[in-house]
DSSP file (Angstrom, degrees, kcal/mol; ACC not computed):
  #  RESIDUE AA STRUCTURE BP1 BP2  ACC     N-H-->O    O-->H-N    N-H-->O    O-->H-N    TCO  KAPPA ALPHA  PHI   PSI    X-CA   Y-CA   Z-CA
    1    1 A M     >        0   0    0      0, 0.0     4,-2.2     0, 0.0     5,-0.1   0.000 360.0 360.0 360.0 -39.8    6.3  -14.0    9.6
    2    2 A A  H  >  +     0   0    0      2,-0.2     4,-2.2     1,-0.2     5,-0.2   0.914 360.0  47.9 -65.5 -42.8    8.0  -14.8    6.4
    3    3 A L  H  > S+     0   0    0      2,-0.2     4,-3.1     1,-0.2     5,-0.2   0.912 111.2  50.2 -60.6 -42.9   11.3  -15.4    8.1
    4    4 A R  H  > S+     0   0    0      1,-0.2     4,-1.6     2,-0.2     6,-0.2   0.896 108.8  53.6 -64.7 -40.6    9.7  -17.6   10.7
    5    5 A H  H  <>S+     0   0    0     -4,-2.2     5,-2.5     2,-0.2    -1,-0.2   0.930 112.5  43.3 -57.6 -47.7    8.0  -19.5    7.9
    6    6 A L  H ><5S+     0   0    0     -4,-2.2     3,-2.0     1,-0.2    -2,-0.2   0.908 111.9  53.0 -67.7 -45.3   11.4  -20.1    6.2
    7    7 A L  H 3<5S+     0   0    0     -4,-3.1    -1,-0.2     1,-0.3    -2,-0.2   0.769 104.8  56.7 -62.6 -24.6   13.2  -21.0    9.5
    8    8 A N  T 3<5S-     0   0    0     -4,-1.6    -1,-0.3    -5,-0.2    -2,-0.2   0.249 130.4 -94.7 -90.0  14.1   10.6  -23.6   10.2
    9    9 A G  T < 5S+     0   0    0     -3,-2.0    -3,-0.2     1,-0.3    -2,-0.2   0.534  73.9 150.0  91.0   7.4   11.4  -25.3    6.9
   10   10 A G      < -     0   0    0     -5,-2.5    -1,-0.3    -6,-0.2     2,-0.1  -0.390  48.2-108.2 -73.3 152.6    8.7  -23.6    4.7
   11   11 A A        -     0   0    0      1,-0.1    -1,-0.1    -2,-0.1     2,-0.1  -0.388  37.0 -96.1 -75.7 155.8    9.5  -23.2    1.0
   12   12 A S        -     0   0    0     -2,-0.1     2,-0.3    -6,-0.1    -1,-0.1  -0.425  50.3-178.4 -66.8 149.5   10.2  -19.8   -0.5
   13   13 A A        -     0   0    0     -2,-0.1     2,-0.6    -3,-0.1    -3,-0.0  -0.995  31.8-126.6-152.5 147.3    7.1  -18.2   -2.1
   14   14 A R        +     0   0    0     -2,-0.3     2,-0.4     2,-0.0    -2,-0.0  -0.870  40.3 179.9 -93.4 123.1    6.1  -15.1   -4.0
   15   15 A L        -     0   0    0     -2,-0.6     2,-0.5    46,-0.1    -2,-0.0  -0.952  28.9-136.6-128.5 145.3    3.2  -13.5   -2.1
   16   16 A N        -     0   0    0     42,-0.4     2,-0.5    -2,-0.4    46,-0.5  -0.868  23.0-167.3 -91.7 128.8    1.0  -10.4   -2.6
   17   17 A L        +     0   0    0     -2,-0.5     2,-0.3    45,-0.1    40,-0.1  -0.978  34.8 101.6-121.9 123.3    0.4   -8.7    0.6
   18   18 A G  S    S-     0   0    0     -2,-0.5    55,-0.0    38,-0.0    -2,-0.0  -0.919  78.3 -84.4-172.8-169.8   -2.2   -6.0    0.7
   19   19 A T        -     0   0    0      2,-0.3     3,-0.1    -2,-0.3    54,-0.0   0.677  49.7-125.8 -89.4 -21.2   -5.8   -5.3    1.8
   20   20 A G  S    S+     0   0    0      1,-0.3     2,-0.5    38,-0.0    36,-0.1   0.452  79.0 112.7  82.1   0.7   -7.5   -6.7   -1.2
   21   21 A Q        -     0   0    0     52,-0.0    -1,-0.3     2,-0.0    -2,-0.3  -0.921  57.6-147.8-108.0 126.3   -9.2   -3.3   -1.5
   22   22 A G        -     0   0    0     -2,-0.5     2,-0.4    -3,-0.1    34,-0.1  -0.672  10.6-166.7 -97.9 152.6   -8.3   -1.2   -4.5
   23   23 A Y        -     0   0    0     -2,-0.3     2,-0.1    52,-0.0    -2,-0.0  -0.986  21.1-120.5-132.3 144.2   -8.2    2.6   -4.7
   24   24 A S     >  -     0   0    0     -2,-0.4     4,-2.1     1,-0.1     5,-0.2  -0.433  26.8-114.6 -79.2 160.0   -8.0    4.9   -7.7
   25   25 A V  H  > S+     0   0    0      1,-0.2     4,-2.9     2,-0.2     5,-0.2   0.901 119.7  55.9 -58.0 -40.0   -5.1    7.3   -8.1
   26   26 A R  H  > S+     0   0    0      1,-0.2     4,-2.5     2,-0.2    -1,-0.2   0.920 106.9  48.8 -58.6 -45.7   -7.7   10.1   -7.8
   27   27 A E  H  > S+     0   0    0      2,-0.2     4,-2.3     1,-0.2    -1,-0.2   0.887 111.7  48.7 -63.1 -38.9   -8.8    8.7   -4.4
   28   28 A V  H  X S+     0   0    0     -4,-2.1     4,-2.6     2,-0.2     5,-0.2   0.934 111.2  49.6 -66.1 -47.1   -5.3    8.4   -3.2
   29   29 A V  H  X S+     0   0    0     -4,-2.9     4,-2.7     1,-0.2     5,-0.2   0.942 112.0  48.8 -54.9 -49.6   -4.5   12.0   -4.3
   30   30 A H  H  X S+     0   0    0     -4,-2.5     4,-2.5     1,-0.2    -2,-0.2   0.904 110.0  50.3 -58.5 -44.1   -7.6   13.3   -2.5
   31   31 A A  H  X S+     0   0    0     -4,-2.3     4,-2.4     2,-0.2     5,-0.2   0.927 112.1  48.3 -63.9 -42.6   -6.8   11.4    0.7
   32   32 A I  H  X S+     0   0    0     -4,-2.6     4,-3.2     1,-0.2     5,-0.4   0.950 113.2  47.5 -60.4 -49.0   -3.1   12.9    0.7
   33   33 A E  H  X S+     0   0    0     -4,-2.7     4,-1.9     1,-0.2     5,-0.3   0.900 112.8  48.8 -61.7 -39.9   -4.4   16.4    0.1
   34   34 A S  H  < S+     0   0    0     -4,-2.5    -1,-0.2    -5,-0.2    -2,-0.2   0.919 118.2  39.0 -64.9 -43.9   -7.0   16.1    2.8
   35   35 A L  H  < S+     0   0    0     -4,-2.4    -2,-0.2    -5,-0.2    -1,-0.2   0.909 123.1  38.8 -76.6 -41.7   -4.6   14.8    5.4
   36   36 A S  H  < S-     0   0    0     -4,-3.2    -3,-0.2    -5,-0.2    -2,-0.2   0.751  93.0-135.7 -82.1 -23.2   -1.6   17.0    4.5
   37   37 A G  S  < S+     0   0    0     -4,-1.9    -3,-0.1    -5,-0.4    -4,-0.1   0.684  71.2 110.7  72.2  16.6   -3.5   20.2    3.8
   38   38 A R  S    S-     0   0    0     -6,-0.4    -1,-0.3    -5,-0.3    -2,-0.2  -0.937  73.5-111.4-122.6 145.0   -1.2   20.5    0.7
   39   39 A P        -     0   0    0      0, 0.0    -9,-0.0     0, 0.0   -10,-0.0  -0.499  24.2-139.4 -71.0 142.7   -2.1   20.2   -2.9
   40   40 A V        -     0   0    0     -2,-0.2     2,-0.3   -11,-0.1    -7,-0.1  -0.927  21.3-122.9-103.7 119.6   -0.6   17.3   -4.8
   41   41 A P        +     0   0    0      0, 0.0     2,-0.3     0, 0.0   -12,-0.0  -0.423  49.1 160.6 -60.9 119.1    0.6   18.2   -8.2
   42   42 A A        -     0   0    0     -2,-0.3     2,-0.4     2,-0.0    -2,-0.0  -0.993  30.2-160.1-145.7 150.4   -1.3   15.9  -10.5
   43   43 A R        -     0   0    0     -2,-0.3     2,-0.4     2,-0.0     0, 0.0  -0.985  18.1-139.5-133.8 121.7   -2.2   15.8  -14.2
   44   44 A E        +     0   0    0     -2,-0.4     2,-0.3   -18,-0.0    -2,-0.0  -0.659  34.0 156.4 -85.0 131.3   -5.1   13.7  -15.4
   45   45 A T        -     0   0    0     -2,-0.4     2,-0.1     1,-0.0     3,-0.1  -0.866  46.1 -80.7-138.2 173.4   -4.5   11.8  -18.7
   46   46 A S        -     0   0    0     -2,-0.3    -1,-0.0     1,-0.1     0, 0.0  -0.393  59.6 -84.3 -76.1 160.6   -5.9    8.8  -20.3
   47   47 A R        -     0   0    0      1,-0.1    -1,-0.1    -2,-0.1     3,-0.1  -0.321  48.8-111.3 -63.6 144.7   -4.7    5.3  -19.3
   48   48 A R    >   -     0   0    0      1,-0.1     3,-2.0     4,-0.1    -1,-0.1  -0.389  44.0 -83.4 -73.4 153.2   -1.6    4.2  -21.0
   49   49 A P  T 3  S+     0   0    0      0, 0.0    -1,-0.1     0, 0.0     0, 0.0  -0.362 118.3  18.9 -54.8 130.0   -1.8    1.3  -23.6
   50   50 A G  T 3  S+     0   0    0      1,-0.3    -2,-0.0    -3,-0.1    -3,-0.0   0.188  88.8 129.7  93.7 -18.6   -1.6   -1.9  -21.7
   51   51 A D    <   -     0   0    0     -3,-2.0    -1,-0.3     1,-0.1    -4,-0.0  -0.553  59.7-124.4 -72.2 134.2   -2.6   -0.5  -18.3
   52   52 A P        -     0   0    0      0, 0.0     3,-0.1     0, 0.0    -4,-0.1  -0.423  11.2-127.5 -73.4 152.5   -5.4   -2.5  -16.7
   53   53 A P  S    S+     0   0    0      0, 0.0     2,-0.3     0, 0.0    -2,-0.0   0.836  96.4  17.4 -69.7 -30.8   -8.5   -0.6  -15.7
   54   54 A V        +     0   0    0    -30,-0.0     2,-0.4     2,-0.0   -30,-0.0  -0.999  64.3 179.3-140.4 140.2   -8.3   -2.1  -12.2
   55   55 A L        +     0   0    0     -2,-0.3     2,-0.4    -3,-0.1    -4,-0.0  -0.899  13.3 160.1-144.5 111.0   -5.4   -3.8  -10.5
   56   56 A V        -     0   0    0     -2,-0.4   -34,-0.1   -34,-0.1     2,-0.1  -0.998  35.2-121.9-134.0 133.5   -5.8   -5.1   -6.9
   57   57 A V        -     0   0    0     -2,-0.4   -39,-0.0   -36,-0.1    -2,-0.0  -0.382  13.2-138.0 -72.1 151.7   -3.7   -7.7   -5.2
   58   58 A N        -     0   0    0      1,-0.1     3,-0.5    -2,-0.1   -42,-0.4  -0.933  17.8-174.4-109.5 108.1   -5.3  -10.8   -3.8
   59   59 A P     >  +     0   0    0      0, 0.0     4,-2.5     0, 0.0     5,-0.2   0.357  52.3 108.5 -86.8   9.1   -3.6  -11.4   -0.4
   60   60 A A  H  > S+     0   0    0      1,-0.2     4,-3.0     2,-0.2     5,-0.2   0.884  76.7  49.5 -52.6 -46.3   -5.3  -14.8    0.3
   61   61 A R  H  > S+     0   0    0     -3,-0.5     4,-3.3     1,-0.2     5,-0.3   0.902 112.1  47.2 -65.7 -42.0   -2.2  -16.9   -0.2
   62   62 A G  H  >>S+     0   0    0    -46,-0.5     4,-2.2    -4,-0.2     6,-1.2   0.894 113.0  50.1 -65.8 -39.3   -0.1  -14.7    2.1
   63   63 A M  H  X5S+     0   0    0     -4,-2.5     4,-1.5     4,-0.2    -2,-0.2   0.950 116.1  41.9 -63.4 -47.1   -2.9  -14.8    4.7
   64   64 A Q  H  <5S+     0   0    0     -4,-3.0    -2,-0.2    -5,-0.2    -1,-0.2   0.924 120.6  39.7 -67.9 -46.4   -3.2  -18.6    4.5
   65   65 A L  H  <5S+     0   0    0     -4,-3.3    -3,-0.2    -5,-0.2    -2,-0.2   0.881 133.3  20.1 -73.4 -37.1    0.5  -19.4    4.4
   66   66 A L  H  <5S-     0   0    0     -4,-2.2    -3,-0.2    -5,-0.3    -2,-0.2   0.606  94.9-121.0-105.9 -16.9    1.8  -16.9    6.9
   67   67 A G     << +     0   0    0     -4,-1.5    -4,-0.2    -5,-0.6    -3,-0.2   0.722  57.2 165.3  75.3  20.3   -1.2  -16.0    8.9
   68   68 A W        +     0   0    0     -6,-1.2    -1,-0.2    -9,-0.1    -2,-0.1  -0.443  16.8 179.5 -76.9 141.7   -0.6  -12.5    7.8
   69   69 A R        -     0   0    0     -2,-0.1     2,-0.2    -3,-0.1   -50,-0.1  -0.993  34.4-104.3-136.0 143.0   -3.2   -9.7    8.1
   70   70 A P        -     0   0    0      0, 0.0     3,-0.2     0, 0.0   -51,-0.0  -0.460  20.9-161.8 -69.5 137.9   -2.9   -6.1    7.2
   71   71 A M  S    S+     0   0    0      1,-0.2     2,-0.6    -2,-0.2   -52,-0.0   0.798  86.9  43.9 -84.2 -31.2   -2.5   -3.7   10.0
   72   72 A H        +     0   0    0      1,-0.1    -1,-0.2     6,-0.0   -53,-0.1  -0.874  69.4 163.6-116.5  93.3   -3.5   -0.6    8.1
   73   73 A S        +     0   0    0     -2,-0.6     2,-0.3    -3,-0.2    -1,-0.1   0.374  49.5  59.6-108.3   4.6   -6.6   -1.6    6.1
   74   74 A N  S  > S-     0   0    0      1,-0.1     4,-2.3     0, 0.0     5,-0.2  -0.959  81.4-115.4-130.2 159.8   -8.2    1.6    5.0
   75   75 A L  H  > S+     0   0    0     -2,-0.3     4,-2.8     1,-0.2     5,-0.3   0.873 112.1  53.4 -57.3 -44.5   -7.0    4.4    2.8
   76   76 A E  H  > S+     0   0    0      1,-0.2     4,-2.6     2,-0.2    -1,-0.2   0.927 112.2  44.7 -57.6 -46.6   -7.1    7.1    5.5
   77   77 A T  H  > S+     0   0    0      2,-0.2     4,-2.2     1,-0.2    -1,-0.2   0.872 113.2  51.2 -65.1 -37.9   -5.0    5.0    7.9
   78   78 A I  H  X S+     0   0    0     -4,-2.3     4,-2.1     2,-0.2    -2,-0.2   0.929 113.4  43.9 -65.4 -46.6   -2.5    4.0    5.2
   79   79 A V  H  X S+     0   0    0     -4,-2.8     4,-2.9    -5,-0.2     5,-0.2   0.906 112.7  53.2 -69.6 -39.9   -2.0    7.7    4.1
   80   80 A K  H  X S+     0   0    0     -4,-2.6     4,-2.5    -5,-0.3    -2,-0.2   0.930 111.8  44.5 -59.7 -45.2   -1.8    8.8    7.8
   81   81 A T  H  X S+     0   0    0     -4,-2.2     4,-2.2     1,-0.2    -1,-0.2   0.891 115.4  47.7 -69.3 -37.0    1.0    6.3    8.6
   82   82 A G  H  X S+     0   0    0     -4,-2.1     4,-2.6    -5,-0.2    -2,-0.2   0.909 112.3  50.0 -67.6 -39.3    2.8    7.1    5.4
   83   83 A W  H  X S+     0   0    0     -4,-2.9     4,-2.9     2,-0.2     5,-0.2   0.920 109.6  50.8 -63.7 -44.7    2.5   10.9    6.1
   84   84 A R  H  X S+     0   0    0     -4,-2.5     4,-2.3    -5,-0.2    -1,-0.2   0.926 111.7  47.9 -59.5 -45.4    3.9   10.4    9.6
   85   85 A W  H  X S+     0   0    0     -4,-2.2     4,-2.5     2,-0.2    -1,-0.2   0.922 111.4  50.7 -58.6 -45.5    6.8    8.5    8.2
   86   86 A H  H  X S+     0   0    0     -4,-2.6     4,-2.6     1,-0.2    -2,-0.2   0.933 110.4  48.7 -61.9 -46.8    7.5   11.1    5.6
   87   87 A E  H  X S+     0   0    0     -4,-2.9     4,-2.3     1,-0.2    -1,-0.2   0.904 110.7  50.6 -60.2 -43.2    7.4   13.9    8.1
   88   88 A A  H  X S+     0   0    0     -4,-2.3     4,-1.3    -5,-0.2    -1,-0.2   0.911 112.2  47.3 -60.9 -42.4    9.8   12.0   10.4
   89   89 A Q  H  X S+     0   0    0     -4,-2.5     4,-1.3     1,-0.2    -2,-0.2   0.901 110.2  53.0 -66.6 -40.5   12.2   11.5    7.5
   90   90 A D  H  X S+     0   0    0     -4,-2.6     4,-0.6     1,-0.2     3,-0.4   0.905 108.3  50.4 -60.4 -42.9   12.0   15.2    6.5
   91   91 A G  H  < S+     0   0    0     -4,-2.3     3,-0.4     1,-0.2    -1,-0.2   0.797 107.5  53.8 -67.9 -27.7   12.9   16.2   10.0
   92   92 A R  H  < S+     0   0    0     -4,-1.3    -1,-0.2     1,-0.2    -2,-0.2   0.756 103.4  57.3 -72.5 -29.2   15.9   13.9   10.0
   93   93 A Q  H  <        0   0    0     -4,-1.3    -1,-0.2    -3,-0.4    -2,-0.2   0.628 360.0 360.0 -81.9 -12.1   17.3   15.5    6.8
   94   94 A R     <        0   0    0     -4,-0.6    -1,-0.2    -3,-0.4    -2,-0.1   0.466 360.0 360.0 -80.3 360.0   17.4   19.0    8.1
């Protein structure tokens, strides 16, 4: 979509592409553990100085400019597709 935009004479742009839905690190770790059946080594600590309490992209401009929509819009689907890719890569390295 971005390439089509440029080839049609559109200007370059920096865009955030995402779902607009945020997840905590704890939620992501739990989703990975649930799907993979494996523990994720994690250590809980306090937030680092300067880290925002919440950081979520706003994909509105990418949606408007490119007509882009996320294909994988919930955490379970995102983790499933990532895990499938990871397993495929792992099998290729053996």
